[in-house]
C-alpha positions in Angstrom: 9.9 -24.3 -16.8 13.2 -22.3 -17.0 13.5 -20.8 -13.8 16.4 -19.2 -11.4 15.7 -21.6 -8.5 18.4 -24.1 -8.3 18.1 -27.4 -9.7 18.3 -29.4 -6.1 15.7 -27.3 -5.1 13.7 -28.0 -8.1 13.9 -31.6 -7.8 13.4 -31.4 -3.9 9.8 -29.5 -4.7 8.6 -32.1 -7.4 9.5 -35.1 -5.3 8.4 -33.4 -2.3 5.5 -33.8 0.0 2.1 -31.1 0.0 3.7 -30.0 3.3 6.9 -29.3 1.6 5.9 -27.1 -0.6 3.8 -25.2 1.3 6.6 -24.8 3.8 8.8 -23.7 0.9 6.3 -21.1 -0.1 5.9 -19.7 3.3 9.2 -19.2 4.2 9.6 -17.4 0.4 6.7 -15.4 1.1 8.1 -14.7 4.9 11.0 -12.8 3.2 9.5 -11.0 0.3 6.4 -9.2 2.2 8.2 -6.8 4.0 8.9 -5.2 0.7 5.3 -4.8 -0.2 4.0 -3.9 3.7 6.8 -1.7 4.7 6.9 0.5 1.4 2.9 0.8 1.9 2.4 1.0 4.9 1.1 4.4 6.4 -1.0 4.7 3.6 -4.9 4.7 5.0 -6.1 3.6 1.4 -4.1 0.6 1.8 -4.9 -0.3 5.3 -7.2 -3.6 4.3 -4.7 -4.5 1.9 -1.4 -4.8 4.4 -4.2 -6.4 6.8 -4.9 -9.1 4.0 -1.2 -9.8 3.0 0.3 -10.2 7.1 -2.8 -12.8 7.7 -1.9 -15.0 4.2 1.6 -14.6 5.7 0.7 -15.9 8.8 -1.6 -18.4 7.9 1.0 -19.8 5.2 3.1 -21.2 8.0 0.7 -23.6 8.9 2.1 -26.1 6.2 0.6 -29.1 7.2 -2.7 -28.1 5.4 -3.9 -25.7 2.8 -5.4 -22.1 3.7 -9.1 -22.8 3.1 -9.9 -19.4 1.5 -6.1 -18.9 -0.4 -8.3 -18.7 -4.0 -10.3 -16.0 -2.5 -6.4 -14.3 -0.9 -4.9 -14.7 -4.3 -8.3 -12.9 -6.4 -8.1 -10.3 -3.9 -4.4 -9.8 -4.6 -5.1 -9.8 -8.3 -6.8 -6.1 -7.1 -4.1 -4.8 -6.3 -2.5 -1.6 -8.1 0.5 -3.8 -7.9 -0.4 -6.8 -10.5 -3.1 -4.4 -12.6 -1.4 -4.0 -16.0 -0.9 -0.6 -16.9 0.1 0.8 -20.4 3.2 2.9 -18.6 4.8 0.0 -16.7 5.7 0.4 -12.8 8.5 3.2 -13.0 9.2 3.9 -9.2 11.8 1.8 -7.5 9.1 1.6 -4.3 6.5 0.5 -6.5 8.9 -2.2 -8.1 9.5 -3.9 -4.7 5.8 -3.7 -3.7 5.1 -5.7 -6.8 7.1 -8.3 -6.2 6.2 -8.7 -2.6 2.8 -9.3 -3.6 3.6 -11.5 -6.3 5.3 -13.9 -4.5 2.8 -14.0 -2.0 0.2 -14.6 -5.0 2.6 -17.7 -5.8 3.0 -18.5 -2.1 -1.2 -18.8 -2.0 -1.1 -20.6 -5.3 1.6 -23.1 -4.2 -0.4 -23.7 -0.4 -3.4 -24.0 -2.6 -2.3 -26.9 -4.9 1.0 -28.3 -3.3 1.9 -28.1 -6.9 5.4 -27.4 -7.6 4.9 -25.3 -10.6 3.3 -22.3 -8.3 5.8 -22.7 -6.1 8.5 -22.9 -7.9 6.9 -19.4 -9.7 7.4 -18.4 -6.2 10.9 -19.1 -5.9 11.5 -17.8 -9.3 10.0 -14.1 -8.5 11.9 -14.1 -5.0 15.0 -14.7 -6.8 14.7 -11.9 -9.3 13.9 -9.7 -6.8 16.8 -10.3 -4.6 18.9 -10.3 -7.8 17.2 -6.5 -8.7 18.0 -5.4 -5.2 21.8 -6.9 -5.1 21.9 -4.7 -8.9 20.8 -1.5 -7.2 22.6 -1.6 -4.3 25.8 -1.5 -6.6 26.3 -5.3 -8.3 26.5 -7.0 -4.6 25.4 -10.6 -4.9 24.5 -10.8 -1.2 20.4 -10.5 -1.7 20.4 -13.4 -4.3 23.1 -15.8 -2.6 21.1 -15.6 0.5 17.9 -16.6 -0.6 19.2 -19.3 -2.7 20.5 -20.7 0.5 17.1 -20.0 2.5 15.5 -21.5 -0.5 18.1 -24.8 0.2 17.3 -24.7 3.5 13.4 -24.6 3.9 13.7 -28.0 1.9 16.5 -29.2 3.8 14.3 -31.4 6.2 15.3 -29.4 9.3 13.3 -26.4 9.4 14.4 -25.5 12.5 14.6 -21.6 12.9 13.8 -21.0 9.6 10.9 -18.9 10.7 13.1 -16.4 12.6 16.2 -16.4 9.6 12.9 -15.5 6.7 11.8 -12.6 9.6 15.2 -11.2 10.1 16.1 -11.6 5.8 12.6 -9.8 5.4 13.6 -7.4 7.4 16.9 -6.5 6.0 15.8 -6.4 2.6 13.2 -3.6 3.6 16.0 -1.8 5.1 18.3 -2.2 2.2 15.2 -1.5 -0.8 14.5 1.7 1.6 18.5 2.6 0.4 17.9 2.7 -2.9 14.9 5.1 -2.8 15.0 8.7 -4.0 16.0 11.2 -1.4 
């Protein structure tokens, strides 16, 4: 599988245990979820979707075990408009970033349920793709993608101390940056 994920991270995922795969996926989802949650907040028709995302991200951090309803959550996410194919594709900035927030969460839930490195790699790849796009939309600075690479490696370093806090802070910054890309 061709992926943007660094070779050392891929190797760690393939040789690691289920807890490491789940922690990696949880951290990726924590950093990406604000793109969906923040860009869809305030829409009454999406309140249940927002709740599902927030509850899912919170549940993913219990990396020592799979969420018992992860498959149901994946099916629910696949019903979101962001993941339903459309003939015209996604044409707006907010829709694009919201799509990536949901896509990363989908793969994170799959990785959580299966502890499969391929699902985790897809999760990481989607997160890196989103950050490369964000960097490009911010004038080509390589800030967010480089940070995502570093945080992905950190999540597999064996020292998870501070990973949640770093992921939350990073997610907030990414959301703020994405807001700056929206047309005024």
